[in-house]
N, C-alpha and C positions, 0 to 999 in steps of 0.2 A: 720180480719173480725169482731171480737167482738168489737174492738175500733170503727170501722166504724158504726156498728149497734148502739152502745151507742150514738155516736155523731149525727147520723141521727135522732134518737129519740129526742134528745135534740133540734136539729135544727127545727124539725117539731113542737115541743112544743113551742119554743121561737125563731122564725126565725131572730129576730132582734139582738140576742145576738151573741157574739163571744165566742168560747170555745177553751181551750188549755188543753190537758191531758198530765200530766207528771208522769213518774215513779220516785218514791223516791229511791235514791241510798244510802243515809245515813240519819241518824236522828240527827246528831250532830248539833252544832250551825252553822258550815260551811256546811249547808245542800246541798247535791248534787241532781240534778234533770236531768231527761232525757226526752226530748219532744218526745212523741209517736204519737200524733195526734193533728190536728188543724182544726177548722171549722170557716168559715167566709163567709157571704153573700150567704148562702145556698150551699157553696162548701166545701167539706170535703177532707182533705189530711191526710190519714193514712200512716205514714212513715214506709216504709218497714224495715228500720234500724234506730232505734231511735237516736236522736241527744243528746249526753251526755254532751257536753260542753256548757251548757245553763247558761247564766248569766242574772239575773234579778236585777232590782233596789233593794236596801237594804230594802225598805219598804215591798216588796213582800217576801223577805226571812224571815223577822221578823214575818210577818203575817202567812206565811206557817208553820214556826216552832211552832207558837202558835196554829194553827189549828191542827197540828199533836199531840202536847202535850195534848191539851184539848179535842181533837176529837170533835171539834165544828166548825161551819161555821164562817169564818172571813170575814169582810167587810172592804175594803180600797178604798180610792178615787184615781183616776188616777193621777200619778205624774205630768202629763202635764196639769192638770186642764182643761180637755176638757169635763167636765160634765159626764164622764163615771165613773161607779162604778164597782169594781171588787169583786166578791165573790169567796172565796177559800173553796173548799170542800175536806176534807180528806177521804180516803178509806182504810180499813184494809184488809189484805189477810187472807188465811186460818190459818196462825200461829198467828193471832191477831197482826200482825206487819203492820206498815203503808206501803202500797204498792204504792199508787198513790195519786195524787192531781189533782183536776179539777179546773181550773180558768174560771169563767164566767164573761164576761164583757158586761154591758148594762147600760141603763140609768134609769131603774125602779127596785124597790125592792118590792118583794112580798113574805111573809112568807110561804104561801102555796106552792109557786113555789120552794122555797128553800128545803122544806121537801121532795117534790117529787124528786128533783134532787138528794138529799142525798140518798133516797131510791133506785133510779136507780143505783147509784154507788155501793150499797150493792149487788144488783143483778149482776152487772158487776163483782164484786169480786168473787161471788159464781160461775159464769160461768168460770172465770179464773182458779179456783181450779179444776173444771171438765175437762177443756181443758188440764191443766198441767198433769193430770193423764194419759191422752191418748197419750201424747207426750214423755213420759219417758220409758226407758227400765226398766223392773221390777227388774233385778238383780243389775245393776250398778247405776240406777237412772240418767244416762246420757240421753240426747235426743236420740230418737229411729230412725230407718231407714226411716220410713214414714215421719218423720219430716225433716230428711236430704234431702229427695227427694224434698219436698216442698220448703225447704230453697234454694237449688241449683237452682230450677226453678225460684224462685223470684230474685235471683242474676242475672241469665241470662236475665230475662225480664228487670231488672233494668238497665243493661248495654245497652239496646236498647230503653230506655225511654228518650225522649227529655227533656232537662232541663225546657222547657217552660211548661211542664205538672205539675210542682211543684208550690204550692202556695208560695207567699212571706211570710216570717216569720213576726210575730208581731213586730212592731217597738220597743217596749220596751224589746223584747227578744234580748238582745245585744249579739249576737253570730254570728260568721262567719263560724260556723261548717257545714252548709248545703253544701256549695260548696266543701270543702275538702272531705266530706262524699260522695258526688256524684262522685268525681273523685278517690276515694280510690280504691286500688287494693285488690282483695280477692284471697286467696290461699287455696286450699283444699289439706290436707295431709291425706294419708291413712297409718295407723300404725298397725303393726302386732307384737305380742309378739313372740320372737324367741324361738323355741323348746318347744312350749307350750304343745304339745302332750306328750312329755317326762314327763312334770310335772304331767299331769293327770294320765299317766300310772304308775308313780312312787309313787305319794302321794295320788292319788284319785281325783275324780271330786269335792268333797267338798272343798279340799284345792285349787284346780284349780279355783273354784269360788271365793275363798278368794283373790287369786292373781288378778283376773279380777277386783274385787271391789277395791283393793288397787291401781292398775294401773289407774283405772278410777279416783280415788281421786287425784292421783299425776298429772294426766292430767288437772283436774279442777283447781288445785292449781297453775299450771304452765302457764296457759293462762291468758290473760287479760280479763277484764270485758266484753268487746264487742266482744270477740272471742267466738266460740261455739264448744262444744265437744259432740260427738255422739258415741254410740256403734253401729258399723256397723254389727256385728254378730260374734259369736264365740269369737276368741281372737283378733279381728280386731276393730279398733277405727278410727274415722274420726274427724279432727279438721278443722274448717273453720276460718281462721285468716285474719285480716286486716293489711296490711303493704304496704306502697307506694313504697318500694324498695325491690328488690330481696335479696340483702345482709342481710337486716334486717329480712326478712322472714326466710332465712337459719339460721341465728343466733338464732332465736326463736325456730326453730325446733331442732337445735343442743342442745339447752339448755334443751328442753323436753327429748331428748334422754339421756342426761347425768343425769338428775334428776332420771329417772327410773333406769338407769344402776347403779347408786351409792346408791340407796335405799337398806337398809338391810332387805331383805325378809327372813322370817324364812324358813329354810331348803334349800333355793335356793340362791346360791351365784352368784353374777354378772348377775342377770337377765337383759336381753337386749331387745331392740325393734328395728325393722327396719322400715324406714319411706320413703315413696315415695310421692312427692307432685307435683302439677301443678297449674297454674294460671287459675282462673275462668274468661274467657273472652267472646268469642262469640261462644262457643260450641253449638251444636244443642240441647242437652238434658242432664239431670243429668248423664245418663249412659256414655255419652261421657267424661264428666269431671272425673268421677270416674274411667273410663277405662284408662285415661291417668295417673292418680295417681297410679293405680294398675300396669301399665307397669313399672313405676319407682320403685315401691315397689318390683316387681318381680325381677328386676335387682339387687336391694339391697340384697334380700334374697339369690340370687344365686352368689353373689360376696363378701361374707364375713359376711353378716348380721351386726347388730349393727351400722348402718350408715344411712345417709340422702341422698336421690338422687332426683334431679329435672328433670322432664320429658323433658322439652325443651332442657336442656343442654345435656342430653343423646342422644336426637335425633340429635342435632347439631354436636355432636362428632361421630355420626354414630354407637353408641353403641346399640341402639335399633331403630326399624323402627317406623315411625310416624303412630299412630293409625288411621285407616280408619273406616268409619261407619260400613262397612262389618265385619271388625275385631272385633268390639265391639259387634255386634249382634251375632257373632258366638263364642265369647270368653267364658271363663269358669267362669266369675263372675256371681254370683246370684243376679241380680238386682231386688229389690223391687217386 
């Protein structure tokens, strides 16, 4: 929403310009960018899941690097010499690190316009800081349950969005990432720390909180940049991961299980987690998705713990019953 608001303001201010908003992934010479929003001809496309494999001509990368290092607006001519000029605006986040880059393409240069756009980017960064605080769990700093609900809803809506509703990427954004992104498969895994109540009862809640924080860090370190980690509540966590194949998803979740199990926790030897996961497809609501993952997790907890279980596979084998909407509504999970 904040990206859409920013671009809408810019489009209203200068409707003849094109805008591309990128998140900065790295500040090295091989700078990484993720396209988050794009506006052209008064149409705005705010990407629900940013495109990270963005390749721009070398002249753009050099100018972006200079803009970041000097914190100044850079101006370059269009590589195709079509009389367009591109202005690159850097923006810093709350930690004074370069968070995003805005590229404006038009045929006119105006110093006052540049100052205004740069100021709007500062406002944008300030809003991001406020939004980030509301999206985080206070203890673990993972994304919180409200954010999880919104994210699942967006994924379910995305699965039902026709490809024709997406804008074509700029010609000089040499990336084929949009189509694979649109066709990517998303998996939701529900993670529970085994015997966590014993930890609290034996060592106290302060130590239990330390374990939660450590597990949260291990989860963050074990997932890829475009996967998301959430604290679901108590000793439960959720990961939304992107993988085009079931086998790859299982391998990723098994790796997470082993990372936690092999980590040397003080006072607790062989801490383990149980994992249940499902594919985010055409379920009716976030509670449907989480309910399926919870069914797989429940099976894992009751059949030895310290394991990964896939909902559809358990249903196909007749080990659990397929969740119905009535089951989910009357179930024991505390949904949002």
